[in-house]
SEPARO-390224 format. One record per residue: x, y, z of N, C-alpha, C in turn. Coordinates in steps of 0.1 Angstrom, whole numbers, plus 5000, padded with zeros to 4 digits. Layout:
<rs>
XYZXYZXYZ...
</rs>
This chain:
<rs>
474348144857474748254866474248214880475248244890474848224904474548364910474548364923474148484930475148604930476248574924477348684923477148774911476148744903476048824890475648964892475049004903474749144905475649224915476849154918477749224926478649324918479249414925480149514919481549464918482049384927483449344927483849264915484849314908485349234896485749094900486249074912486548934916485348844917484348894924483048814925482448794911482548894902481948874889482748764881484048754884484748644878484248504880483448494891482948364896481448354894480848454887479348454886478848344877479648284868479248174860479748044864480348034876480847904882479547814884479747684883478647594887478547584902479447634909479347654924478247754927477347714936476247804940476647914950477448004945478048104954477048204959477248244971476548364977477648464979477248594979478148694985478048685000478848755007478748755022477448835025476548755031475148815034474448735044473448795051472748715061471948605055471548615043470748505036471548375036472848385033473648265032473748195045473948275056474148215069472848155074471748225071470348175075470148035067470548035055470347905047471147795053472447825057473247725063472647675076472147765084471547725096470247635094469447685085468147605082468447465077469547455068469847325062470847245070471347305081472347235090473547205081474147305074475347285066476447375071477647335070478747425072478847525060479647635063479847735053481247725047481347715034482647715027482947865023483847925029484248065026485548065018485448135006486648144998486948294996488148345000488448485000489648494990489548594981490648624972490448764966491148784955490948914948491248904933490849004926490748984911492048954904493149004910494448994903495348894909494748794917495448694924495648574915496948534912497148424903496648294908496948264921496548134926495048124928494448234930492948234930492448194917493048234906492648194892492848044891493947994896494347854894493247764901492947804914491947724921490547734914490247854909488947864902488847774890489947774882489947694870489947544873490647504883490747364887489447314894488947394902487847344911486547414910486547544910485247614910484547614897485247594886484647574873484447434869484747344878484647194876483247144881482547074872481247034876481246934888482246844888482346744899482546804912483546904913483846974925482647054929482047124920480947214923479747134929479547014924478446934929478746894943479946854946480346814960480146934969480647054965480547174973479047214975478247214965476847254967476047154976476447024975475746934984476146944999477446975001478046975014477947105022477947215014478147345020477147445015477047555022476647685016477947765013478047805001479347864996479348014995480348075000480448225000481748264994481648364986482848434980482948574985484248604989484548744994485748804987485648924983486749004977487449064989488649024992489449075003489649225003489749274991489949424990488649504993487549444990486249504994486049485009486349375015486049345029487349305036488249395038489449355045489249315060488049365065487749325079487549175080486749115070486548975070487848895067488548945058489848885055490848885066490948995073491849005085491448905096490148895098489748795109490148655105489748615093489948475090491348445085492048545081493548515078494248495091493848565102494448545115494248395119493048345117492648205120493548115112493748135099494548055090495948045095496548165099497948175103498048095117497048105125497048035138497147885136496347835126496147685124497247625115497747705106498647645096500047705096500247815103501547875104501847965092500947975083501148065071499848115066499948205057498748265051498848285036497948345030497948375016496548365009496548384996495248384989495448294977494348214974493048214980493048164994492248225002492048185016490848095017490947975023489847885024489447865038488247895042487747875056486547785055486347685064485147615066484647645080483447685081482947735094481447695097481047715109479647685113478747795107477447775107476547885103476648005112477247995124477448105133478748185130479448155119480648215114481848175123481748055129482848005137483647905130484947935127485747845118486247715125486347615117486947485122487947425113488147485101489147445091489647565084490947565081491547675073492647625064492747685052493847645043493947765033494947755024495047855013494547785000495447784991495147704978494947554981493947504975493747354976493547304962494347204957494147154944492847074943492547034930491346954928491646814933492746754929493146614933494246624943494246524952495246514962496646484955497646554960498946524955500046554965501046464965502146474976501446484989501746594996501146615010499946705010499446734998498246824997497046744995496046755004494746695001493946774991493346704982492546774971491146794975490446874968489046904970488146784970488446694960487546574959487646484970488746484977488846404990488546475002488846605002488546685014487046705017486346735007484846775009484146655015484246535009483546425016483946395030485246415033485746395047485146505056485046625052484446735060482946705062482346665052480846635052480646525062481446415062481246305071481446345086482546425088482746475102481646555107481146655098480046745102478846655105478546555097477346475099477446375111478546315112478646205122479446235135480146345135480946375147480946525150479746575152479646725154480446765166480546675176481246715188482746745185483346675176484746695172484846835165483846865157483846995151483747105161482847095171482647205181483747215190484447105193485647105201486747195194486847175181487847255173487447395173486147425172485647565172486047635185485847565196486147615209487547655211488447565206489947585207490347705199489747705187490147815177489647955183488447955188487948085194488748125206489148035214490048065225491348125221491948065210493148115205493048255198491948275191491648395185491448505195490748475206490548575217491848625222492848545223494148595227494848695218494548675205495048775195494448905197493248915202492549045205493149115216494049045224494649115235495949195231496349165218497449245213496949385211497849485215497349625215496649665228496949585239496349625252497449645262498649645258499749665268499849805272500649835283500949965287502449965290503250045282504650045284505250155276506550175278507350265271508350195262508550245250509550185241510950225246511850135243513250165246513750285239514650355245515150485239515850455226516450335224517150305212516350215203515050215203514250125195514450155180514650275176514850305162516250255157517250255166518550195163518450045162517649985171517449845170516849805157515849885152515249855139516249865128517149965129518149975119519049855118519449805130520349695131519749565125518449545128517749435123517649445107517349565102517349575088518649555081519749595088521149575083521349425082520849345092521049205092520249135081519149185077518349125067518649175053519549275052519749345039520549255030520149255017520949185006521949285001523249265004524249355000524449364985524149254978524349254963523149314956521949264959520849304951519949404958520149444970519249534977518049454982517249524989516049464995516449385008515349325014515549265027515049115026515949025031515648885030516148825017515748705013516248635001515148634991514248534991513148524981511948454987510748494983510448604975510848734981511048834973511448964978510449074975510049144985509049244984509649384985509049484978509649624978509749684992508749665000508749725014509149865014508449955007508850095007508850165021508050115030508050185044509450165050510150045048511450035053512350135047512250165034513150265028512850405033511550435035511250565041511750585055511750485063512350485076513850505075514550425066515950435065516450575059515650635050515950765045516050865056515050865065515050955076516150925086516450795088517550765097518850815092519050795079520250845073520350995073519251065071519251205071519551265085518951205095519051265109520351225115520851105112522051055119523351065110523151115098524251115088524850975087523950875086524350735086524550685072525750655068526050625054525450485050525550385059525050255056523550255054522850335062521350345060521050395046521750505042521550555029521950465018523050385020523450295010522450185008521750135019520750035018519650085009519250205011518150265003518550274988519750334986520150354972520350224965520950124971521049994964519749944961518849944970517449884968516749964957516650094958515950174948516550154934517850144933518450134920518249994914518449884923518349754918516849714914515949764922514549744918514149804905514649934903514450004890515049934878516249874880516949804869516249664867515649604877515249464876513949444868513549324867512349284860511149314868511249354881510049394889509449524883510349594876509949724870509549684855508449734851507949714837508649814828509749774822510549864814509849914801508849844797508149884785506949974788506149944798504950024801505050104814506050084822506050164834505350094845505650124858504950074869505649954875505449924888506149814895505149694896505649574894504949454896504949434912504149334916503949314930505149284938505849184934507049144941507949054932509149024937510048934929510048794935509948694927510048564932511448514934512448594929513848564932514548684938515848654943516548764950517048874941517148844928517748944919516749044914515549044918514449134913514149104898514448984893514348954879512848904876512448794882511248734879510148784888509248864883508248924892506948834893506148854904504748814903504148934896503448914885503249024875502149124878501349094888500249184891500749324895500049424892500449564895499349624904499749664917498749714926498949864928497849934930497850074931498650114944498450044955499150084967500750074965501149974957502649964955503150094947502350134937502750244930502850374939501850384948501750504956502950504966503250394973504250394983505650404976505850334965507150344958507350484952506350544947506450684942506950774953506450754965506850824977508250794980508650674980510050634983511050684973510750684960511650734950511750884951510650954954510651094955511451144967511251074978512051104990513551064988513750954980515150924977515851024968515151084959515651194951515951314959515051344968515251464977516551454984516951344988518251334996519451314987519251244975520451204967520551284954519451334949519451394935519751304924519651174927519851074916518751084905519151114893518151134882517351014879517850894882517050774879515850774888515950824900514850814910513750914905514151034901513151134896512451074883513251014874512750954862511650854866511950764876511050664880509750724885509850824892508650894897507750934886508351004876507551054865506950934856507750824856507250714848506150634855506150634869505050574876503850664874504050794874502950894872502350874859503150854848502650834835501850704834502450604840501650474840500350484846500250544858499050554865498050644857498450744851497650834843497050764831497850684825497550614813496650494815496950414826496250284828495250274839495450354849494750334862493850444866493850554859493050674863491550654858490650684866489250674863488750814857487650814849487150944844486851044856486550984868486151074879487351134886488551094882489751154888490451064899489750964904490450864913491050754905491650654912492450554905491950414909492050334898491550194900492550114908492149984912492849914922494149834917494049774905495049684901494949634887496049584882496049504870496449364873495849264866496049124869497449074865497848964871499148904867498948824854497748774852497448674842496748744830497048694818496348734806496348614796495148594790495048484780495348354787494948344800495048224808496448194813497448284812498748254816499348374824500048344834500748454842501848514834501848644833502948714828503048714812502148654806502148644791502248774784501548874790501449014784502849074784503649044794504849124796506149064791506148934787507448864783507548864768508848854764509248864750510148754745509848694733510848614727511748694718513048664717513948744710513548754695513048644689512648644675511548754673510648764683509548854681510049004680511049034689511549164689512249194675512949104670513549124656512549134645511349064647510349084637509649224638509649284650508949404651509849524648511149514651512049634650513049624639513549734634514749724625515849654632516649584625517649494630518649574640519049694637519949764646519249794659517949834658517249864671517049744679516649634672516449504679517649464686518849474679520049424685520449514697520249644696520649734707519749704719518449684717517549654728517849524734518049424726518349284732519649284740520649354735521949364741521849434755521149544755521149624768520149564778518949514773517949464782517949314784519149254780519349114784518349014778518149034765517148944758518048834750517748704752518448604745517548494740518048414731517248304725516648204735517448174745516948074755515948124765515848264765515048324776515948354788515548444796516448484807515948444821514848364821514448304834513948164832513948084843513647944842512247924847511647824841510247774846510447724860509547774869509647734883509447584885508647514877508347374879509447284873509947324861510947234855512347274856512547404859513947464860514547484847513847474836514347494823514147634818515047684810514747814804513647804794512847914793511547904786511547964772512648034768512648104756512048244756511448274768510848404770511748494779511648624777512548714784511748824791512248864802511748974809512849084808512549194801513549304799514049354813515349364814515849424826517249474823517749564832519149624830520049564840521349554836522349524846522949644853522849754847523349884853522649994846522650114852521950234847522450264832521550324825521850354811523050454810523150544819524350634819525650554820525650454829526850374831527150294818526150244812526350164800526850254789526350374788526850474778528350504780528750524793530150554796531050434791530650314794531450194790531450184774530450224768530450214753531050344746531450434755531950564750530850634741529650624745528550674737527950794745527250884738526550994744525350944752525350964765524250914774522850964770522751084766521451144762520951084749521851064740521451004727521050854729521750784737521450644740520050634747519850714757518550714764517450744755517550844745516550874736516250764726517350694722517150584713516350464720516750444732516050334739514650374742514350494745512950544747512150514735512650554723511950534711511750384708512750304711512550154709511450104718511550144731510550094741509150134737508950254732507650304727507150214716508050174707507650084696507149954701507849904711507549774717506249784725506049904732504849924739503649924730503749994718502649994709502349854704503349774702503149634697502449554708502949574721502349504732500849534734500449654731499049694733498149614725498649544714497749464706497549324712498249284723498149164729496849164738496449044742495349034752495849094765495049194770495549264782495149194795495849204805495449154818494149234823493449164831492249224837492549354845491849454842491949574851490849574861491249564874490249564885489849714887488749754882488349894881487549944893487549874904486949934916487950034922487350134929488150234935488050224950489250214956489250194971489750324978489050364988489250494995490650495001491050385007492350385014493550395005493450314994494650324984494650454977493550514975493550654969494050754979493850734992494350825002495850815002496450695001497850685000498450754988497750734976498250804964498150954965497051004972496951144974498151194982498551124992499751165000501051164991501151064983502351054975502351154964501251184957501251284947501551424953500851454965501051584971502551604975503151504980504551514984505451534971505251454961505951464948505751604942504551664944504351794938505151904944505451884957506351984964507851954960508251824961509651794959510051834945509251804935509651824922509151964917508452034925507852164921507052154908506152054908505452024896503952014899503152114894501752114897500951994891501551924882500851804876500651704888501551674896501451584907500351644917500551774920499651834930498151834925497951864912496651864907496051724907496851624905496351484906495851454920496651504930496251484944494951554947494751674941493551754943492351674937492551614926491451544919491051424928491951354934491551244943490751304954491251414960490551474972489051514968488951574956487651614951486751494949487251384944486451264942486051204955486951194965486551134978485451214985485551354984484551434991483251434983483351414970482151404963481351274964482151164965481551034964481650944976482650964985482950874995482950925009482951055011482951115024481651195026480951175036479651235039479851365046478751445048478751575055479151555069478851435075479151415089480551355091481351355080482751305080482851155083481851075078481950935078482350895063482850775062483450735049482850605044482950585031482750465025484050405019484050275017485350215013485450184998484450144991484550104977483550174968484050214956483250274946483550204933482450174926482550114912481250144904481450204893480350234884479150294891479350414896478350494903477850434916478450324921477950264933479050284944478750364954479650374966479050294977479850204983479250114993480350075003479950005013480749935024481350045033480950035046481450135056482950145056483450265057484850285058485550215070486750165069487450105079488650185083489450145093490550225098491550265087491850175078492750215067492250335059490950335057490350445049490550575056490250585068490350705076491850755077492750665081494150705084494750745071494550675060495250705047494750835042493450865043492850985038493351105046493351085059493851195068495351235064496151125062497451145058497551225044496751185035496751255022496351395023495351425032494951565034496051645040496751585050497851665056498951695046499251605037500251625027499751735017498551725014497951825004497951965010497751965023497852095030499252145030500252055033501652105034502152145020501552095009501952134996501352264991500052274994499352394989499252505000499352465013499152555024497752615024496852545018495452585018494852525031494352615040493852575053492652475052491952485041490752395039491152245041492252205036492752065037493052025051493652125059493852095073492552085081491652165078490352165084489652025082489751985069489151855066489851735073491151745074491951645081491551635096491351755102491051755116489651695118488651735109487351685110487251535109487951485099488051335097488651265109489751325114490451265126489451255138488651355140487751355151486651245149486151235137485251125134485850985135487150975131487850855133488050815148488350915156488450895170487150845176486050905172484750875178484350725175484650685163484150555158485150435160486450465161487450355161488350355173488450455181489350455192488950365203489950295209489650205220489850285233488650315239488650405250489250335263489250205263489850135275491350125274491950105263493350075262494150175253493450235243494150315233494350235220494650315210494850255197493550245189493550215176492450215168492050075164490750045166490249915160490149925145490149815138490149815124488749845119487749815127486349835123485649935132484650005128483950105136483050045146482550125155481650075166480450005160479950055148478750005142479049895131480349855130480749765120480449615124480449525114480249385117481349335125481049275137482149245147482749105144482049015137482648885135483048815148484348775149484748705162485348805172485348935169485949035178486549145170486749255176487349375169488849365171489449365159490949355159491549495158492849505161493649625158494849575150495249665141496449635132497549725135498749675136499949755138501049715129501149585125502249535117502349605104503449655100503649715086504049605076503049545069503349445060503449495046502549455037502549505023502349655023501549705033501249845035501549885050501750015052501750055066500450035072500349995085499149965091498350095094497050075097496250185101496750255113497250185124497750245136499050315133499850255125501150325121500950455115500050465105499750585098499150685108498250635117497550715126498550775136499550705140500550755149501250875143501550865130502150975123501251095121499951065118498951165116498751245129498651175141498451245153499651335156500851295154502051385156501951505147501651485134501551595125500451695128499251645131498151735134498451815147499051755156499351835169500251945166501251935157502152035153501452145144500552105136499952195127498752275134498152215144496952285150497252335164498352285171498552325185497752245195496952145190496152065199496951935202497451935214498351825218497551695221496251695221495451575223495751475212496051525200496351445189497651375191498651445197499951385200499851285211498951315221498751215232498251085227497351085217496850965211497950895204498750965197499850905190500750835200501050895211501850835221501250705227499850715229499150595234499250475224499250505211499450395202500750325204501850395206503150335209503050255222502350315232502350245245501550105244500450105238499649985238500249875229501049915219501749815210503249805214503649855226505049855229505649715229504949615234505449475235505749425221504849445212504949395198506149465191506249595193507349675186508649635192508749625205510049585211510449445207509549355204509849215201510549215187510049295178510649295164510449435158511349535162511149675157511149685142511849595134511949605120510549575113509649525121508249495115507349615116507849725122507049845124507749975120508449965109509350075105508550205102507350195096506650315093506150375107505750295116505350345129506450415136507650375134508850435141509250565135508750605123509150735117508850855126507550865131507350985140508250985153508650865158509550855169510950915164511350875152512650935147512551085146511451135141511251275139511351345153510651295163510551355176511951355183512751265179514151255185515051365180514651435169515551525162514951665160514451715170514051855171513051905160511851845159510951885149510552035153510152105142509752245144508552275137507752375142506652425135507052565129506752575117507252695109506052775105505952905111504852995107505453105098505053105086505453205076504353315075504653435078503653545077504153655067503153725062503453835053502353855043502453955035501453985025501353865015500153835010499853725002500653714989500853824983501653834971503153854972503653844984505053884987505953784981506953834974508053754968508953694980509053774991509753725002509053595008507753605009507053485014507353365005507353384992507653284982509053224984509953314987511353264990511453175002510753215012510753125024510052995021508952995014508252865011509152785002509852844993510652764984511752694991512252745002513252685010512852555015511552535018511052415025510552315014510652345002510252244991510952114992512252114995512951994996513351965010512752025019513051995034512151875038512451825049511751705054510351755060509351725053508051775056507451715069508051595074507651545087508251625098509551665096510251735106509851885107509551945096509152085096507652095092506852135101505452155098505152305095504752325082504752465078503352515077503152635082501852705082502052845075501052885068501153015061500053105066500353225071499353325075499653455068498653495060498753615052497553705055497553825049496353915051495153855044495253755036494053695029493453575036494253505044493753375050493853375065494153485071494453495086493253435094492053475091490953435099490753285098490853225086490653085085491753005091493053045089494152965094494152965109493753075115493753085129492652995135491652975128490552885133491052745135491852695126492352555128493652555136494452665136495652665143495752795152495052785164494852895172496252965177497252875178498552935183499153035173498553055161499053155152498553295155497553305164496953435166497853545170498853515178499753625182500753675171500853595161501853635150501253735141501953855141501453965134501853955119501054015111501354025096501854165093503154175090503754305087503854325072504454435069504654465055505754375049506654325057507654235052507354085057507753995049507653855053508453825066507953735074508753695086508453545088509453475095509253335098509453315113508553245119508653205133508953065134510053025141510452885143510052845157509152745158508652705171509052565174509552535186509752395190509052375203508352265204507552235216506652355219506152425209505252535210505852655218507152665217507852785222508652835210508352965207508753025194509853125196510853115187511953215187511453345180512253445182511853575176511853555160511053625153510953605139512253645132512453585120513553615112513053655098513853735091513253795079514153775067515053675068515853635056516053485057516253425045516553275044517753245051518853325051520053305057519853295072519153385078518853375093518053255096517153215087516353095089517152965090518152955081519052845080519852835093520352945098521052945111520252895122518952945123518052915134517752765134517552715122517152565121518252475125519552525124520652435127520952435142520252515150520552515165520052385171
</rs>
């Protein structure tokens, strides 16, 4: 056992028995490096990362490589999901030096945390153009020992380059009036007309693109924007990226057809895709989208939910030492498990054959293994077979359950059972939204459970946050993602329940976020707080990659809070975010699609809706029901009754003049100028169309 044995991170614990003398990220490691005049070998990854496992098996579990590493370096392991601040800093360095990034991330640096070498996966032995660990380590050791000036010259150049990256988010400018249209055109150029999604391969779900396009389609009545969403949502759900046996989405597809996934399942993907499918159903009423939402919910409840009510981080891609082994099927196995008629039906519809339906990446040969996937929706298949769609769907569900029960007996992928505040904040937002759209308290109650967990374990009385929880241990100071995601989740929970407590909490967290993370000189939010470990400098994030960035979510939150509270300082901060990142957004608007959503909303007459009346009024209920499938970004709804008036006025002072009469009434306000109240849904519809 090395020094990782007492850590909470499942990723670090995976390496606790390596012969490498690993340290966690700590002062002790850097002091040792300084005292012994050794460089630091930093390896960053996460528990469900396939290539992290490969490098571990090849090198970190190998006695020869471990001896080289222990002699030449002080070695540090970091879980990128526990310390995204460290990962962000050194990933920026890697991208600067190599033009690409990924995990495992390998950094070699001075005892002062100043990098001079960066790479991702490194094999044990050199091959082709890749230098292996057994050749690299002696070379680095020799340079460090014999040519320190060369090392420090590299350090200086790298630090100068990194300092320029810190200037991103310091511009002052206005975005073009047509920036949302520019983003649409770029997405149209990247769109795969046949299979959906954007780009060729590998292909990522990018749900924030879909959320942007859904609103663009809604506001502009833009048929192609909606078509891009529908094609993508449908093809992903039919493809192998969806686990047809157990539910949930895999991380991404390695090919354009959504067939061959990278098999890990991440909580944040389930959260954002649940939101995209729910919003997709809201606009299209496609039953496949609603079914997908419920099956994501079922998967999360069954596999990812902790006893405390929050949700774990991820399931691994690998099991029994092989990527995807848990998920793939040989045709013969299916016929052994099922009655012949059931096996034949399943194999026919889900494209299972003797040769296998995907090729080995290295050899190009078919493997004999199959990933279940559909060529078209079950309803369409039933029509072509002149079969009853309902009966076919029930038969397939029964067969899938039989296969799921059989699959449960296999060696399971690792469950990364740490709980992350930011990812649970995203899921809280998704659950709360789905609860309204589907009018189902099961989703809403799940969102409430997350909120209760966070305020019980992760958020203190002074509205500061922690980032990671595992086995009764809450630790690591919260970062910008934690605050922005939780504030978003609280806003959505308020909009679903109209309980002013959630709005009050959102406002309190936002104020704490502002105090600790806001850049007073330029605007925008740093990724780390004032008291956080600074490393090479405080960065800001805006790019919407695998997830919406902290500043993108914060821009939406500021807009939403201003409309719900009447405090326009929140909106001013939202506008400043767009100003300081204007150069970046203008350069590539399609890289900031989540950030552009509040701009889209602002362009199309957002309204604040105040519903007043007796608490038990059926008229009040009718008005609220009208907004269940309305765009909750565009219409900010507040409820003032005889039971909550004092509390709701405390957080939303502009409601004070609105009287509560015997009959329900609705006030529609735009730019905080309100029309005369209306007292019927028909009048409300007319007013909103103006």
